[in-house]
C-alpha positions in Angstrom: -11.4 -25.1 -4.1 -8.6 -23.1 -5.7 -6.0 -21.9 -3.2 -2.8 -20.0 -3.1 0.3 -21.9 -4.3 2.2 -23.6 -1.5 5.2 -24.7 -3.6 6.8 -21.2 -3.4 6.8 -20.9 0.4 10.1 -20.4 2.2 11.7 -23.8 2.9 14.7 -25.0 5.0 17.7 -27.0 4.1 18.3 -30.3 5.9 21.9 -31.3 6.6 22.6 -34.9 5.7 19.2 -35.8 7.1 20.7 -35.8 10.6 18.2 -33.8 12.7 19.8 -34.8 16.1 23.3 -33.7 15.2 22.1 -30.3 14.2 19.1 -29.8 16.5 20.6 -26.8 18.2 21.2 -24.9 14.9 18.5 -22.8 13.4 17.5 -23.8 9.9 19.0 -21.6 7.1 16.3 -19.8 5.1 16.5 -20.2 1.3 15.4 -17.0 -0.3 14.5 -16.4 -3.9 17.3 -16.3 -6.4 17.9 -13.8 -9.3 17.1 -16.6 -11.8 13.9 -17.3 -10.0 12.9 -13.6 -10.1 13.6 -13.6 -13.8 11.4 -16.6 -14.2 8.6 -15.0 -12.2 8.6 -12.0 -14.6 9.5 -13.8 -17.8 6.3 -12.5 -19.4 7.8 -9.0 -19.4 8.9 -7.7 -22.8 12.7 -8.3 -22.8 13.3 -5.5 -25.3 11.9 -2.8 -23.0 13.7 -1.1 -20.0 10.5 -1.1 -17.9 11.4 1.5 -15.3 7.8 2.6 -14.8 6.4 0.1 -12.2 4.6 3.0 -10.6 2.0 3.3 -13.4 0.6 -0.2 -13.7 2.6 -2.4 -11.3 3.7 -6.0 -12.0 2.5 -9.4 -11.2 4.7 -12.6 -10.9 3.9 -15.8 -12.7 3.1 -17.7 -9.6 0.3 -15.2 -8.7 -1.0 -15.2 -12.3 -1.2 -19.0 -12.0 -3.2 -18.6 -8.7 -5.5 -16.1 -10.4 -6.1 -18.5 -13.3 -7.0 -21.3 -10.8 -9.6 -19.0 -9.3 -11.0 -18.1 -12.7 -11.3 -21.8 -13.6 -13.0 -22.5 -10.3 -15.6 -19.9 -11.1 -16.1 -21.1 -14.7 -16.4 -24.7 -13.7 -19.3 -24.2 -11.4 -20.3 -20.5 -10.9 -23.1 -21.2 -8.4 -20.8 -23.2 -6.1 -18.2 -20.5 -6.4 -20.6 -17.7 -5.5 -22.3 -19.5 -2.6 -19.3 -21.4 -1.2 -16.0 -19.7 -2.1 -16.3 -16.0 -3.0 -17.3 -14.4 0.3 -14.9 -16.7 2.3 -12.0 -15.9 -0.1 -12.6 -12.1 0.0 -12.8 -12.2 3.8 -9.4 -14.0 3.9 -7.9 -11.3 1.7 -9.4 -8.6 3.8 -7.9 -10.2 6.9 -4.4 -10.2 5.4 -4.8 -6.6 4.4 -6.0 -5.7 7.9 -2.8 -7.1 9.4 -0.6 -5.5 6.8 -2.0 -2.0 7.5 -2.4 -2.4 11.2 -6.1 -1.7 11.3 -8.1 -2.4 14.4 -10.7 -4.7 12.8 -11.4 -6.4 9.5 -14.7 -4.6 9.3 -12.6 -1.4 8.6 -11.3 -2.9 5.4 -13.2 -3.1 2.1 -11.8 -4.3 -1.2 -12.6 -2.3 -4.4 -11.3 -2.2 -7.9 -8.8 0.7 -7.5 -8.0 3.9 -5.7 -10.2 5.9 -8.1 -13.2 3.8 -7.1 -12.3 4.4 -3.4 -12.1 8.1 -4.0 -15.6 8.0 -5.7 -17.0 6.3 -2.6 -15.6 8.9 -0.2 -16.4 11.9 -2.4 -19.9 10.6 -3.1 -20.5 10.7 0.7 -19.2 14.3 0.8 -21.5 15.3 -2.0 -24.5 13.9 -0.1 -23.4 16.1 2.9 -24.0 19.2 0.7 -27.1 18.0 -1.1 -28.8 16.9 2.1 -27.9 20.2 3.8 -25.7 18.6 6.4 -23.0 21.0 5.1 -23.4 24.6 4.2 -22.9 25.7 0.6 -19.4 27.0 0.3 -17.9 24.8 3.0 -14.5 23.7 1.8 -12.7 20.6 0.6 -8.9 20.9 0.6 -6.7 18.9 -1.7 -3.1 19.0 -2.9 -2.3 20.6 -6.2 -0.4 17.4 -7.0 -3.5 15.3 -6.5 -4.0 12.6 -9.1 -5.9 13.8 -12.2 -8.8 11.3 -11.8 -9.3 12.3 -8.2 -9.4 16.0 -9.2 -12.1 15.0 -11.7 -14.0 13.1 -9.0 -13.9 16.2 -6.7 -15.2 18.3 -9.6 -18.0 15.8 -10.3 -19.1 15.2 -6.8 -18.0 18.1 -4.5 -18.0 21.2 -6.8 -21.3 20.2 -8.4 -22.9 19.8 -5.0 -21.9 23.2 -3.9 -18.6 22.7 -2.1 -15.7 25.1 -2.3 -12.5 23.4 -3.4 -9.1 24.7 -2.4 -5.9 23.4 -4.0 -2.7 23.5 -1.9 0.0 24.9 -4.2 3.3 23.1 -3.8 6.6 24.1 -5.3 8.7 21.7 -7.4 11.5 20.8 -7.0 11.0 20.4 -3.3 13.7 20.8 -0.7 11.9 19.8 2.6 8.7 18.8 4.2 8.4 22.2 5.7 7.4 23.6 2.3 4.5 21.2 2.1 3.4 21.8 5.7 3.5 25.6 5.4 1.4 25.7 2.2 -1.1 23.2 3.7 -1.6 25.3 6.8 -2.3 28.4 4.6 -4.9 26.4 2.6 -6.7 25.4 5.8 -6.8 29.0 6.9 -8.3 30.0 3.6 -10.8 27.2 3.9 -12.0 28.5 7.3 -12.2 32.1 6.2 -15.6 33.9 6.5 -17.0 31.3 8.9 -16.7 28.4 6.5 -15.7 24.9 7.6 -13.3 22.5 6.1 -15.4 19.3 5.7 -12.8 17.1 4.0 -9.1 17.1 3.4 -7.8 14.9 0.6 -4.2 14.2 1.1 -1.9 12.1 -1.1 0.6 9.8 0.6 2.8 9.5 -2.4 1.9 11.9 -5.2 2.0 10.5 -8.8 3.5 13.3 -11.0 5.7 14.7 -9.7 6.2 11.9 -7.2 6.9 13.1 -3.7 6.5 11.2 -0.3 4.1 13.5 1.6 4.5 13.9 5.4 1.0 12.4 5.8 1.1 11.8 9.6 1.9 15.5 10.2 -0.8 16.8 7.8 -3.4 14.5 9.4 -2.4 15.8 12.9 -2.7 19.4 11.6 -6.2 18.6 10.3 -7.2 17.4 13.7 -5.9 20.5 15.4 -7.6 22.8 12.9 -11.0 21.1 13.2 -11.2 19.5 9.8 -14.2 17.2 9.8 -12.7 14.2 8.0 -9.4 13.2 6.3 -9.1 11.0 3.3 -5.6 9.8 2.3 -5.3 8.9 -1.4 -2.3 6.5 -1.2 -2.6 4.7 -4.6 1.2 3.9 -4.5 1.7 3.2 -0.8 1.2 -0.5 0.1 4.4 -2.3 -0.8 6.2 1.0 -1.4 6.3 2.8 2.0 5.2 2.5 5.6 1.4 2.0 5.9 0.1 2.0 9.5 -3.5 3.0 10.1 -3.1 3.6 13.8 -0.1 5.9 13.3 -1.5 7.8 10.3 -4.9 8.4 12.0 -6.9 9.2 8.9 -10.7 8.6 8.6 -10.3 7.0 5.2 -7.3 5.6 3.4 -6.9 3.8 0.1 -4.1 2.1 -1.7 -3.9 -0.1 -4.8 -2.4 -3.6 -4.4 -1.7 -4.0 -8.1 1.0 -1.2 -8.2 3.6 -2.2 -5.6 2.1 -5.3 -3.9 2.3 -7.7 -6.9 -1.5 -8.3 -7.4 -3.0 -8.5 -10.9 -5.2 -5.6 -11.8 -7.3 -4.5 -10.4 -7.5 -4.4 -6.6 -7.4 -1.8 -3.9 -8.4 -1.5 -0.3 -10.4 1.2 1.3 -9.9 1.6 5.0 -12.8 3.3 6.9 -12.0 4.1 10.6 -14.6 2.9 13.0 -15.7 6.2 14.6 -19.0 7.9 15.4 -17.8 10.7 13.1 -17.4 8.4 10.2 -20.8 8.0 8.5 -21.9 5.0 6.5 -20.3 4.8 3.0 -21.8 3.0 0.0 -20.4 1.6 -3.2 -21.3 3.7 -6.2 -22.4 0.5 -8.0 -25.6 -0.5 -6.2 -26.4 -4.2 -6.2 -28.2 -6.8 -4.0 -25.9 -6.2 -1.0 -26.8 -2.5 -0.6 -27.2 -1.5 3.0 -25.2 -4.4 4.4 -22.0 -2.3 4.9 -19.4 -1.2 2.4 -17.2 -4.3 2.7 -20.1 -6.6 1.9 -21.5 -4.2 -0.8 -18.0 -4.1 -2.5 -17.7 -7.9 -2.4 -20.6 -8.3 -4.8 -21.3 -5.6 -7.4 -22.6 -8.0 -10.0 -21.2 -10.8 -12.2 -17.6 -10.0 -12.9 -14.0 -11.4 -12.4 -13.2 -11.3 -8.7 -10.0 -13.2 -9.0 -7.7 -10.2 -8.4 -9.3 -9.9 -5.0 -8.8 -13.5 -4.1 -5.1 -13.9 -4.8 -3.8 -11.8 -1.9 -2.7 -15.0 0.0 -0.7 -16.1 -3.0 1.0 -12.6 -3.1 1.8 -13.0 0.6 3.5 -16.3 -0.2 5.5 -14.6 -3.0 6.8 -11.7 -0.9 7.8 -14.1 1.9 10.3 -15.6 -0.5 12.4 -12.4 -0.3 14.7 -11.6 2.6 12.8 -9.3 5.0 9.5 -9.9 3.2 7.8 -6.8 1.9 9.7 -4.6 4.3 13.0 -5.9 2.8 11.6 -5.3 -0.7 10.6 -1.7 0.1 14.0 -0.9 1.5 16.0 -2.4 -1.4 13.7 -0.7 -3.9 14.2 2.7 -2.2 17.9 2.4 -1.8 18.4 1.3 -5.4 16.1 3.8 -7.0 17.9 6.7 -5.2 21.3 5.3 -6.3 20.0 5.1 -9.9 18.6 8.6 -9.6 21.9 10.0 -8.5 23.6 8.2 -11.3 21.3 9.7 -14.0 21.5 13.2 -12.5 25.3 13.1 -12.5 25.3 11.7 -16.1 23.0 14.5 -17.3 24.3 17.3 -15.1 21.0 17.8 -13.4 19.4 17.1 -10.0 16.8 15.0 -8.1 13.3 16.5 -7.7 13.4 16.2 -3.9 15.8 14.8 -1.2 16.1 11.0 -1.0 14.1 10.9 2.3 11.1 12.4 0.4 11.2 9.5 -2.1 10.0 5.9 -1.7 10.4 3.5 -4.7 10.2 6.3 -7.3 12.4 9.3 -7.9 12.2 12.4 -10.1 15.3 13.4 -12.0 15.8 16.5 -14.1 16.3 15.9 -17.8 18.9 18.0 -19.8 17.5 21.5 -20.6 18.8 21.2 -24.1 15.9 18.8 -24.9 13.6 21.9 -24.8 10.6 20.4 -23.1 8.1 23.2 -23.2 4.7 21.7 -22.7 2.7 18.6 -21.6 2.5 17.6 -25.2 6.2 17.6 -25.4 6.4 15.2 -22.5 4.0 12.7 -24.2 5.9 13.0 -27.5 9.3 12.4 -25.9 7.9 9.5 -23.9 6.6 7.9 -27.0 9.9 8.5 -28.8 11.8 6.8 -26.0 9.5 3.9 -26.1 9.5 3.4 -29.9 13.1 4.2 -30.7 15.0 3.2 -27.6 12.9 0.6 -25.8 12.6 2.7 -22.6 9.3 3.1 -20.8 9.4 6.1 -18.4 6.9 8.9 -17.6 7.9 12.5 -18.0 6.7 15.6 -16.1 6.6 19.2 -17.4 7.5 22.0 -14.9 6.7 25.4 -16.4 9.7 27.8 -16.0 9.4 30.5 -13.4 9.6 34.2 -14.3 13.1 35.1 -15.3 14.4 31.5 -15.6 16.5 30.9 -18.7 17.7 27.4 -19.9 16.2 25.9 -16.7 15.2 22.3 -16.2 11.6 22.0 -17.3 11.4 18.3 -17.8 11.7 15.6 -15.2 11.5 11.8 -15.6 10.0 9.5 -12.9 11.9 6.3 -12.5 10.7 3.3 -10.5 12.5 0.3 -9.1 10.9 -3.1 -8.5 12.5 -6.5 -7.8 12.6 -7.4 -11.5 14.6 -4.3 -12.5 18.3 -4.5 -13.4 21.0 -1.8 -13.5 21.2 -2.1 -17.2 17.6 -0.8 -17.5 18.8 2.6 -16.1 22.0 2.6 -18.2 19.9 2.1 -21.3 17.8 5.1 -20.3 20.9 7.2 -19.5 22.5 6.3 -22.9 19.3 7.1 -24.8 19.1 10.6 -23.3 22.9 11.1 -23.9 22.5 10.1 -27.5 19.6 12.6 -28.0 21.7 15.4 -26.5 24.7 14.4 -28.6 22.5 14.5 -31.7 21.2 18.0 -31.0 17.7 16.7 -30.5 14.9 18.9 -29.3 11.2 18.1 -28.7 10.3 20.5 -31.5 11.7 18.0 -33.9 8.9 15.5 -33.0 5.7 15.6 -35.1 2.4 15.8 -33.3 
């Protein structure tokens, strides 16, 4: 059977082989070195400042090797793999995830392809509530205006089509405090309950994608409980490995996060937490296969012949993060501290500002781009992003904020930088210098062809 690599576990130094002389001393841990980190990510393009971990994540070589062993185990004897290895391996991964997120029971944890799949599972169940007349036509689903585009499309496909009334919570940007989010969220719930309607589902991001903001999810879930919202689904695509994830403290009915963004898994793998509660009805995977009716976790573990290796390497990922001081908690803190430092550096260099205070950031930060770049549309952000990639070797997403009435020469473009363990300060200096050169050259987005 293929297993997670053991040769990268933490190890201890022996001192001259004399165990008696030093028996009272605790062994000194040997953590991963910068050269070992570089080796783990040697497959990254060395010509690109990859400061966009948030979009697609990253996977170290030791985990890629573990994945390859699982793939070969399957290809060598598929029948043996399916009957003897697959279910056992996925259960092992689910158990690790259960402990990482502080869930009560492994039965609350299912593994799916990604957070978009998890959203489809939850929203499909909401659609059935309308189509089977468990909900009244016009009952509401509330989501943040910052909700991920694919989730918005899923709400349109499932909820709106079934007769639900969708309310978006408008949020300002830049943001100055959590109070702005909480205030707008309360207003949206009041709107959802107007005219005798009920709010059947609240969809709350933990870390929004674009613009990226760390949402006060615990407070919003608490408000939902106080206001009688039926169920709460937290779309936390970025959260695990990026910020604190504790199911008991958050208290949502459903919660999903990708493990291939900030937890070093290969694409694609996510977990969907479903709280055990009489209120939480049975969910089903949208791809129906032989395991239908045996519970979501079992249904998700077999949706037909496919590559399940990303779901089986979670133990290898755990071994990898243990090589860092403080494990995943240490990684999260260092990523946050460094990305905020780099964000301040860039804002100072360009004479702009951060998109929100540091305590509303995790491992990603929004920074205003110089107004002289004249970013005036979503198309401009895509053209500028391509220009930075092709001409300067910088990979970074860009957000367009339409100017408010009366604003002149305001910041309308924001970049989102990420920090992960493989990043170096030079990556951010390269980005700084690229933007400074564009400004010095008198560049505007209007100069880029479609």
